[in-house]
N, C-alpha and C positions, 0 to 999 in steps of 0.2 A: 289107323295106328298112330297117326301124328297126333289126332285129338287124344288118345289114351294117354300119349307120353306126356302132352302139355298138362293134362289134368293131374298126371302122377306128380309133375314137377311142381305145380300150383299147391297139390295137397302137402307134398314135403315141405316146401318152403313155408306154408302156413303153420305147419305143425312145429317147425323149428323156432319160427318167430313165436308162436304161442307159448312154448315151453320156456324160452328165454324170457319172454314177458312175465310168465308166473314166477319163474325163478327171481328175477329182480324184484317182484313184489315181496316175495318170501324173504329175501335177503334184508329188504327194509324193515320187515315186520320184526326179524331177528335183531337188527340194529336198534329198532326202537325199544325192544324188550331189554336189551342190554343197557341202554341209557336209563330206563326205568329202574333197574336194579342199583344204579349209581346215583339215583335221585336227580338225574339231568332231565327233567320233565319238558322243558322247551325243546331240547333235541329230540327227545322221545316223541313228542307231538310232530315235529318237523318230518320225521321219518315215516310216521304213520300217514300223515297227510300225502306225502309223496306216493306211499303205497295205495293210498285211496284213489288217487287221480289214475295210477296204472290199472288198478283193478276195483273200479267202483262197484258198490252193491255187495261187498264181501263183510259179512257180519263179523268175522274174526278181527277185522281191521276196525270196524265201526265202535265195538266196545272198547278197543284199546285207546282210540281217539277220546272216548268219553272219560275214560280212566285219566289220561293225560290233562284233559281239560279241568277235571275236578282237582287233580294235584297241583296244577298252576293256579287255579282259583284259591286253594287252601292258603297258599303263601302271600296272596295279595293283601295289601293294608285295606283298612275300612274305617279310617278316622274321619274321613269327610263323605259329604253326601255323593260327591263325584266318584270316590274311591268305593262306596258301597256299591253304587250303580254298576261300576266296571266289574266288581266282583260277582254280582248276581248275573250279569250278562254272560260271564264265563261260564257259570253253573247252567244257565238256561241253554246256552250252546252245547254244553256237555250232555244236557237231557235230550237234545235233539238227536244226537248220534246214538245214544243208549236206547232210545225209543225206536229207532230205525232198526237197531239190532235185534230187538225183541220182534219186530214185525217180520224180519227176515228169517229168524231162528227162534221161534217160539217154543222150540222143544230143548233149548239149551239154557241150563241153570245160570250160566254167566251172565247172560243178556238181561235176565230179570234182576239179578244181584246188581250189575252195574246201574240199572235205572233206579233201583232202591236206594243205592248209595248217593247218587246225585239228587234224587229227591229229598233224601234225609238231610243233605247239605242245605238244599234250598229251604226246607222246613225249620232248621235250626237258625238259619240266617233271618227268616222272616219271622220267627216265632212259632213254636209249636202250636199254640192256641190261636194263631192267626192263620194258619195253613192247614187246617183239618184234613181238607181233602188229600192233600199231598201226603200227610201222615198215614192216613188210611192206605194210600197207594204203596207206601213203603212196606207196611205190614202185608199187604197182598202179595206183592212181588217177592218178598223174603220167603213167604209160605210156599209160593208158586215154585222158586227156585229149590227149596228143601224138598218139594213133593217131586219135582223131577229127578232130583238125586245125582245128576251127572256133574261132570266138570272137575272131578277131583276132590280130595279131602281139603285143600285149602279154600276152595270155591266154596264147598259145603260148610266150612268152619265160619267164614265170612259172613255167609248168609244167616246162619244161627247167631252170630255175633250181632249184626245189624238188627235182626229181629228182637233180640235181648235188649239192645239199646233204644229201640222203639218203645218197647214196654216201659223201660226204666224212664225215659223221658216223659211219656204220658202220665206217669204215676206222680210226677211233681205237682200235679193238682189233685185235690181230694176227689174220691170217687163221685160223690154226689154232684161236685161241680162239673166233672167232665162228662157225665152220663148223658145228659141233655144234649151235649155237643157231638155225640156218636164216638166218644173215646172210652166208653165203658169197658173195652176189651183190656185195657192196661192192667197188668198185674205183675207184683213185684217177684212172686214165686216163679212165674213164667220167665221173666227177666233172668233171674238167678239160674234156672235151669238151662236156659239158651246160651248164656256165657259158659256155663259148665260144659255143655256140649261142644261148643267152639273149642274149648281148651283140650277137650278130649281127642278131638279130630286134629288139632294143630297146636301142640304145646309150644311153650317158650316164645309166644307173642306177648309183648309188654302191655299192649292196649287191652287184651282179653284179661289179663290178671287185674289190671288197674280198675276196669269198669265192673268187674266182679267184686273187687274189694268195696268199691263205691256202693253197690247194691246191698252188700252185707252191712255196711255202715248204716245205711237207711233202715235196716231191720235190727240194729243194735247187736248185731253179731261181730263183736270187735276182734274176738280171737281169730274168727274165719277171715276177717279183713286184713288183719296183721300177716296172716299166712300168705295171702294173695299179694300184698304190698311188697313183702320180701321176695316174692317170685319175680316181681318186675326188676328188680336189681339183679337177680340172677340169669335173667334172660338176656340173650345177644340183641345187638342192634340189627334189625331187620327192615324196618320201616323208617321213612324220612323224619317222623316226629317222635322217634323212639327216646331221644335225648330229653324231650319235653315231657314225655310220659314218665321218666325216671324221676325228673325233677318234682313232677306232681305227687308222684308216689311217696318221695321221701318227706314232702310236706305233709301229706295225710298220714304217713307214719307217725309223725309227731303227735297229730291230734288223737289217733288211736291209742297211742301209748299214755296219753293222758287220762283217757277213759277207763284204760286198763289198771290205772294205779290204785 
């Protein structure tokens, strides 16, 4: 009887401790998410890293850490070799967390999306045609995220957007130049379609309209480009770089208006 009572107490206190532990990790995740919405990315990362120590191997925490590192890396300067190396190191650290999230939750769109995003940043940083394997990985991860179809409309919109951007960037080189490199899959029509799907799933995102406008400009569809550039100004501030997107849209609108004269 004494043994049963002791076992009961052990089980009771273990359950209480475990629940408190989980709640603490959950609170840190919520705290990190709140900092993310106010663009305080260092504070967001700090909260997620604390949650990771309390609850290691949690894919929900890992992809958030990857996101925070990307957001921090995006703001780092890159004027000197030392700054460039520091920026790339942050992106590579982000990749490790995103890759781990995929390994733990290969059935979740968001894990593939976050890996695609950080790989996209690395590819842009190193040069699209110097990081061909990475670019192909971006395409594959976006397509996998879309195929899984979970995570909600925003996650799916981002997956379509990143895929559209991959097609757009690859098309910066002529088809016959990139074909032998294994990048023949790039297609402007596909890029435009993916951007359109992203907008349909998540309207009022400045970067969606801006990149769709750029794609239309490449196709000399200036009226359609103008429509989307005007939508950039009408859309609210949602992301950290939205003011930068607005500034770029206004500059591109001047170029488009000249073409339409």
